[in-house]
ZADOMAR-116688 format. One record per residue: y, x, z of N, C-alpha, C in turn; residue in one letter. Coordinates in Angstrom, 3 decimals, always signed. Example, Ala and Ser with C-alpha at 12.3 -4.5 7.8 and 13.67 -1.06 7.14 Angstrom:
BEGIN
<<-5.690, +13.190, +7.800>, <-4.500, +12.300, +7.800>, <-3.300, +13.200, +7.800>, A>
<<-2.250, +12.850, +7.080>, <-1.060, +13.670, +7.140>, <+0.030, +12.900, +7.870>, S>
//
This chain:
BEGIN
<<+35.900, -31.454, -14.657>, <+35.873, -30.218, -15.157>, <+34.666, -29.905, -14.666>, M>
<<+33.851, -30.208, -13.129>, <+32.781, -29.593, -13.212>, <+31.933, -29.843, -14.264>, I>
<<+31.788, -31.158, -14.848>, <+31.197, -32.174, -16.261>, <+31.431, -30.732, -17.261>, E>
<<+32.766, -30.387, -17.682>, <+32.969, -29.107, -18.742>, <+32.192, -27.686, -18.560>, E>
<<+32.229, -27.465, -16.885>, <+31.344, -26.442, -16.490>, <+29.564, -26.538, -16.818>, L>
<<+29.281, -27.678, -16.458>, <+28.151, -27.743, -16.729>, <+27.588, -27.876, -18.270>, L>
<<+28.479, -27.981, -19.355>, <+28.110, -28.088, -20.383>, <+28.347, -27.104, -21.310>, E>
<<+28.649, -25.689, -20.729>, <+28.705, -24.601, -21.515>, <+27.707, -24.001, -21.337>, K>
<<+27.589, -23.568, -22.604>, <+26.133, -22.678, -22.926>, <+25.864, -21.608, -22.104>, K>
<<+26.931, -20.579, -21.448>, <+26.262, -19.686, -21.381>, <+26.296, -19.591, -19.130>, E>
<<+26.764, -20.940, -19.213>, <+25.816, -21.362, -17.934>, <+25.089, -21.934, -17.981>, F>
<<+24.399, -22.527, -18.359>, <+23.127, -23.503, -18.757>, <+22.312, -22.409, -19.341>, K>
<<+22.435, -21.090, -19.769>, <+22.005, -20.416, -20.036>, <+21.681, -19.149, -18.371>, K>
<<+22.767, -19.122, -17.517>, <+22.947, -18.616, -16.180>, <+21.759, -19.710, -15.198>, A>
<<+21.636, -20.617, -15.724>, <+20.723, -21.585, -14.914>, <+19.769, -21.412, -15.319>, M>
<<+19.321, -21.651, -16.124>, <+18.038, -21.643, -16.718>, <+16.888, -20.600, -16.012>, T>
<<+17.847, -18.969, -16.604>, <+17.266, -17.884, -15.916>, <+17.453, -17.848, -14.323>, R>
<<+18.150, -18.070, -13.383>, <+18.309, -18.225, -12.305>, <+16.948, -19.287, -11.608>, S>
<<+16.343, -20.472, -12.756>, <+15.557, -20.449, -12.090>, <+13.877, -20.225, -12.752>, N>
<<+13.958, -19.523, -14.094>, <+12.993, -18.409, -14.190>, <+12.844, -17.552, -13.084>, L>
<<+13.636, -17.174, -12.613>, <+13.801, -15.469, -11.177>, <+13.416, -16.228, -10.398>, Y>
<<+13.628, -17.687, -10.253>, <+12.708, -17.737, -8.635>, <+11.391, -17.960, -8.915>, K>
<<+10.700, -17.768, -10.122>, <+8.884, -17.953, -10.235>, <+8.563, -16.470, -10.209>, F>
<<+9.216, -15.711, -9.764>, <+8.631, -14.000, -9.737>, <+7.545, -14.251, -8.676>, W>
<<+8.149, -15.162, -7.988>, <+6.911, -15.085, -6.590>, <+5.899, -14.942, -6.983>, K>
<<+5.944, -16.306, -6.977>, <+4.764, -17.183, -7.858>, <+3.674, -16.223, -8.621>, K>
<<+4.513, -15.748, -9.347>, <+3.901, -14.814, -10.987>, <+3.505, -13.595, -10.312>, V>
<<+4.355, -13.041, -9.423>, <+4.161, -11.439, -9.347>, <+3.075, -11.614, -7.419>, A>
<<+2.792, -12.425, -6.968>, <+2.151, -12.088, -6.015>, <+2.941, -12.185, -4.713>, G>
<<+2.588, -12.652, -3.728>, <+3.198, -12.190, -2.433>, <+3.644, -10.789, -2.546>, A>
<<+1.979, -9.685, -2.319>, <+2.284, -8.007, -2.013>, <+3.502, -7.350, -3.045>, K>
<<+3.586, -8.093, -4.403>, <+4.878, -7.752, -5.481>, <+5.919, -7.981, -5.313>, F>
<<+6.189, -9.062, -5.023>, <+7.427, -10.030, -4.873>, <+8.315, -9.375, -3.494>, A>
<<+7.425, -8.851, -2.636>, <+8.763, -7.786, -1.364>, <+9.130, -6.691, -1.727>, E>
<<+8.743, -6.114, -3.467>, <+8.742, -4.887, -3.730>, <+9.392, -4.338, -5.301>, K>
<<+9.420, -6.173, -5.938>, <+10.400, -5.850, -6.978>, <+10.885, -7.762, -6.870>, S>
<<+11.794, -7.494, -7.663>, <+12.755, -8.705, -8.337>, <+13.374, -8.635, -9.791>, K>
<<+13.519, -9.982, -10.332>, <+13.993, -9.795, -11.654>, <+15.029, -9.283, -11.430>, P>
<<+15.824, -8.718, -12.688>, <+17.266, -7.937, -12.550>, <+18.108, -8.526, -13.614>, Y>
<<+17.750, -8.890, -15.087>, <+17.940, -9.335, -15.780>, <+17.362, -9.478, -16.951>, S>
<<+18.265, -10.192, -17.928>, <+17.230, -10.095, -19.324>, <+17.978, -9.388, -20.172>, M>
<<+17.621, -8.956, -21.632>, <+18.209, -8.090, -22.455>, <+17.530, -8.630, -23.388>, I>
<<+17.718, -9.900, -24.381>, <+17.000, -10.490, -25.853>, <+15.801, -10.961, -25.158>, G>
<<+14.724, -11.084, -25.591>, <+13.477, -11.803, -24.839>, <+12.749, -11.063, -24.110>, G>
<<+13.152, -9.635, -23.616>, <+12.726, -8.669, -22.496>, <+13.692, -8.992, -20.782>, V>
<<+12.535, -9.212, -19.789>, <+12.729, -9.450, -18.263>, <+13.173, -7.573, -17.949>, M>
<<+14.329, -7.522, -17.228>, <+14.065, -6.157, -16.406>, <+13.431, -6.672, -14.988>, V>
<<+13.281, -5.973, -14.371>, <+12.263, -6.484, -12.992>, <+12.443, -4.936, -11.888>, I>
<<+13.576, -4.577, -11.471>, <+14.005, -3.912, -10.565>, <+12.961, -3.907, -8.921>, A>
<<+12.500, -2.571, -9.473>, <+11.132, -2.477, -8.363>, <+11.936, -1.270, -7.581>, C>
<<+10.872, -1.362, -6.024>, <+11.118, -0.797, -4.916>, <+11.388, +0.873, -5.216>, E>
<<+10.683, +1.308, -6.105>, <+10.108, +2.444, -6.638>, <+8.808, +2.798, -7.784>, N>
<<+8.961, +3.863, -8.073>, <+7.896, +4.510, -9.625>, <+6.388, +4.068, -9.416>, A>
<<+6.043, +4.118, -7.927>, <+4.773, +3.618, -7.783>, <+4.606, +2.011, -8.094>, I>
<<+5.493, +1.012, -7.390>, <+5.732, -0.536, -7.657>, <+5.649, -0.246, -9.318>, V>
<<+6.387, +0.300, -9.576>, <+6.659, -0.162, -11.291>, <+5.418, +0.327, -11.597>, A>
<<+4.869, +1.428, -11.845>, <+3.676, +1.480, -12.349>, <+2.215, +0.509, -11.994>, Q>
<<+2.055, +0.271, -10.772>, <+1.766, -0.762, -10.787>, <+1.826, -1.914, -11.599>, E>
<<+2.821, -2.599, -11.543>, <+3.383, -3.952, -12.597>, <+3.226, -3.658, -13.951>, L>
<<+3.305, -2.343, -14.420>, <+3.324, -2.309, -15.608>, <+1.823, -2.242, -16.102>, M>
<<+0.886, -1.621, -15.606>, <-0.284, -2.202, -15.516>, <-1.098, -3.799, -15.489>, L>
<<-0.208, -4.142, -14.869>, <-0.920, -5.593, -14.722>, <+0.360, -6.524, -15.310>, K>
<<+1.389, -5.825, -16.398>, <+2.439, -6.449, -17.435>, <+1.558, -8.187, -18.481>, K>
<<+0.065, -7.803, -18.857>, <-0.340, -8.630, -19.411>, <-0.647, -9.751, -19.362>, T>
<<-1.221, -9.752, -17.094>, <-1.843, -10.591, -16.918>, <-0.737, -11.435, -16.292>, Q>
<<+0.488, -10.834, -15.981>, <+2.091, -11.199, -15.580>, <+3.177, -12.101, -16.573>, L>
<<+2.743, -11.492, -17.962>, <+3.298, -12.730, -19.069>, <+2.222, -14.055, -19.092>, L>
<<+0.937, -13.862, -19.102>, <+0.302, -14.730, -19.137>, <+0.519, -15.874, -17.994>, V>
<<+0.869, -15.494, -16.915>, <+0.797, -16.579, -15.782>, <+2.649, -17.106, -15.787>, K>
<<+3.286, -16.223, -16.492>, <+4.757, -16.654, -16.356>, <+4.823, -17.775, -17.347>, F>
<<+3.617, -17.793, -18.395>, <+4.078, -18.762, -20.115>, <+4.191, -20.243, -19.131>, Q>
<<+3.512, -21.127, -18.320>, <+3.592, -22.180, -18.246>, <+5.333, -22.344, -17.836>, P>
<<+5.747, -21.343, -16.740>, <+7.155, -21.518, -16.495>, <+7.950, -21.260, -17.783>, Y>
<<+7.725, -20.515, -17.904>, <+8.790, -19.677, -19.693>, <+8.474, -21.477, -20.252>, L>
<<+7.740, -21.982, -21.048>, <+7.216, -23.231, -21.689>, <+8.572, -24.442, -20.901>, E>
<<+8.287, -24.814, -20.323>, <+8.939, -25.801, -18.949>, <+10.360, -25.587, -19.217>, S>
<<+10.810, -24.090, -18.940>, <+12.480, -23.930, -19.788>, <+12.553, -23.721, -20.493>, L>
<<+12.359, -23.305, -21.517>, <+12.188, -23.340, -22.584>, <+12.757, -22.002, -23.337>, K>
<<+11.941, -20.851, -22.598>, <+12.154, -19.320, -22.515>, <+11.378, -18.346, -23.235>, I>
<<+11.540, -17.386, -24.027>, <+11.048, -16.958, -24.771>, <+11.001, -15.464, -23.790>, K>
<<+10.172, -15.093, -23.343>, <+9.867, -13.715, -22.577>, <+9.065, -12.756, -23.471>, V>
<<+9.445, -12.010, -24.462>, <+8.282, -11.408, -25.191>, <+7.571, -10.025, -24.556>, S>
<<+8.477, -9.337, -23.272>, <+8.039, -8.217, -22.523>, <+9.226, -8.218, -21.384>, D>
<<+7.859, -7.017, -20.652>, <+8.790, -6.877, -19.185>, <+9.059, -5.717, -18.885>, L>
<<+10.045, -5.261, -18.402>, <+10.025, -3.680, -18.202>, <+10.424, -3.756, -16.742>, R>
<<+10.121, -3.011, -16.083>, <+10.143, -2.544, -15.097>, <+10.914, -0.969, -14.717>, F>
<<+11.374, -1.548, -13.359>, <+13.018, -0.173, -13.830>, <+13.145, +0.328, -11.756>, D>
<<+13.000, +1.520, -11.376>, <+12.958, +1.367, -10.001>, <+14.265, +1.704, -10.057>, A>
<<+15.113, +2.331, -10.743>, <+16.437, +2.712, -10.732>, <+17.288, +1.407, -10.540>, K>
<<+17.363, -0.262, -10.617>, <+18.060, -0.873, -10.453>, <+17.806, -1.615, -9.051>, K>
<<+16.862, -0.967, -8.695>, <+16.349, -1.141, -6.891>, <+17.630, -1.369, -6.281>, W>
<<+18.169, -2.605, -5.676>, <+18.705, -2.479, -4.400>, <+18.614, -3.395, -3.597>, E>
<<+18.120, -3.222, -1.620>, <+18.001, -4.055, -0.915>, <+19.007, -5.195, -0.446>, K>
//
């Protein structure tokens, strides 16, 4: 039963994304890790929920750096993320 679940493609994908989301704190840094968190993946775009529009704007300005920092984690998990989208409307406490 558990073996069957572990073999399912959707489950593997969910586990991989979950592992990727755990790396957000290292990539974003402590200041932003408290005010933002991965929300979802749409294709190769990771949606990041942000506490407010100011946090979203600051992260947007750092997007290229964040993608570069993410690269080793993405490669180890064999995931492709081509873009980051920052959304203050998705924030939940």
